[in-house]
C-alpha positions, 0 to 999 in steps of 0.5 A, a space after each residue: 145523212 147521219 154520218 155513221 163511219 164505216 171505214 175503220 180497218 182495225 183489222 190488224 187484229 183481224 183481216 185488213 180492209 174489213 170495214 167496221 162501225 160498232 160498241 160493247 155491253 153485248 154490242 148486239 149481233 148486228 151484221 152491218 153497221 149503220 153508215 152514211 149512204 147517199 148524198 141527201 138529194 132524194 133519189 129513188 123513193 121506191 128504194 127508201 129504207 124501211 126499218 122499224 125501231 125495236 121496242 124500247 124495253 128490248 133495246 134502248 139504242 137508236 137504229 139508223 134508218 139510213 144505215 147500210 143494212 136498211 139500204 140493202 133491205 130496200 134494194 132486195 125489196 125493189 128486186 122482189 127478193 122478199 126472202 133476203 129482204 126479210 133476213 137482212 131486215 132482222 139485222 137492220 133493225 138491231 142498233 150498232 155503234 155510230 163511229 164518229 169521223 174526224 171531220 165536223 164532230 159537233 154537227 155530226 154528233 148533233 145529227 145523230 143524237 137529235 135523230 135518236 132523241 126524236 125516236 125516244 132512244 139513246 145514241 150509241 157512239 164510238 170514238 176512235 181518233 186518238 193520236 198515233 192510233 193503232 201504232 201506225 198499222 192497218 187502222 193508223 190515223 187519228 188526230 194530228 196531236 193532243 190539242 187537235 184531239 181535245 178540240 175534236 173531243 170537245 166538238 163531240 161533247 157539244 154535239 151530244 149536248 143534254 141528249 142521252 148517249 153511250 160512248 165507247 171510248 177509244 178501242 185499243 188505245 189503252 191496250 197499246 200502251 200496255 203491250 208496248 206497241 205505242 212508243 213510250 214517248 207518247 204514253 203520258 200524253 195518251 193517259 192524259 187524253 183518255 182521262 181528259 176525254 172521260 171528264 169532258 164527256 161526263 160534263 154532259 148530263 146524260 152521257 155514259 162513257 165506257 173506256 175500252 179495255 181490249 179483249 180476253 185474248 190480249 192482256 190479263 186483268 193483273 196487267 190492265 187494272 192499274 193502267 185503267 185506273 191511271 186513265 181515269 176509269 174511276 170517273 167513267 161508267 164502266 169499260 168495254 170489251 171485245 170491240 171488233 174481236 171474236 172472243 166468245 161471250 162466255 170467255 169475255 164475261 169471265 174476263 170482265 168479272 175478274 177485271 171489274 173486281 180490281 177496279 171497284 166493280 165497275 160495269 162492263 159491256 161486250 161487243 158480240 157483233 162477230 164472236 158467234 164462232 169464237 176466235 181463230 185457233 189455227 196456225 200462229 197464236 200471234 194471229 188469233 186476232 184474224 177473222 176466223 173461217 165462217 165467222 158469225 155474229 154472237 148473241 144479240 143485245 141484252 140490255 138488262 142491268 147486269 152490273 157484274 156479268 156484262 151487257 151485250 151490244 153491237 159496237 162493230 159491224 158483223 162479219 161478212 
């Protein structure tokens, strides 16, 4: 199995326990993330996943044939429920980000990128392992310390090798410095880790790196551009927005354009995996990160060269 991670409950800004795996640049509207399923010992051949890769000119990213949605298609097909199988197949054939787990990053990422290369596609990876992650909230965890993170990151880079990959770097890590959630004593180290991660990943000849910049409902462009510069955005390929969040594509695009103007017109990508109905608007504004009633995916991936308007991706899994 390829090792997609579907256990990130980043729902301190959503609903606790929602499992995710995804990216930005219009991180397409995939409803289920690719994931590790099965133990690799074979199993019932009748239920083997059968999903097709999108044409490369429509979507350059790899679809995991062993993902959760693909297995759901197989299950519905085996049960004779062709209508549901056809519906979920539309989801299963859209690529989503592969969230790299803390263990064995080199072999894990090598498996993903080799599978993507064999399909003549790019791998879409999400790195979410920064020390003191999520301020100890719902998605707490991450590497034990800075040295452990650097070692893990080096394994990721070695696993990518010279194969094509797009990396969404550390959702929320920078924003938690800006909003004060991360204790001041860890700020200097985190800036150093983010900048070092960009530099290490860019040593790989075919790797693009998008540093996460939160979402349009969190902080203003004026509050973000200097922290982004300090974290090394100049050496990155761009920034990501709306990962695992519900801000609309239109609002995210306008936000991204304003932020881009402040950091050298860097390109950006937008996660649309769950923003079809917009953010939660009832009750306490502080709970705007919560999953709204009747969430749905937004517009699907758009991989045109949109340097200033933002590309759509599916970084996280769609709501359920």
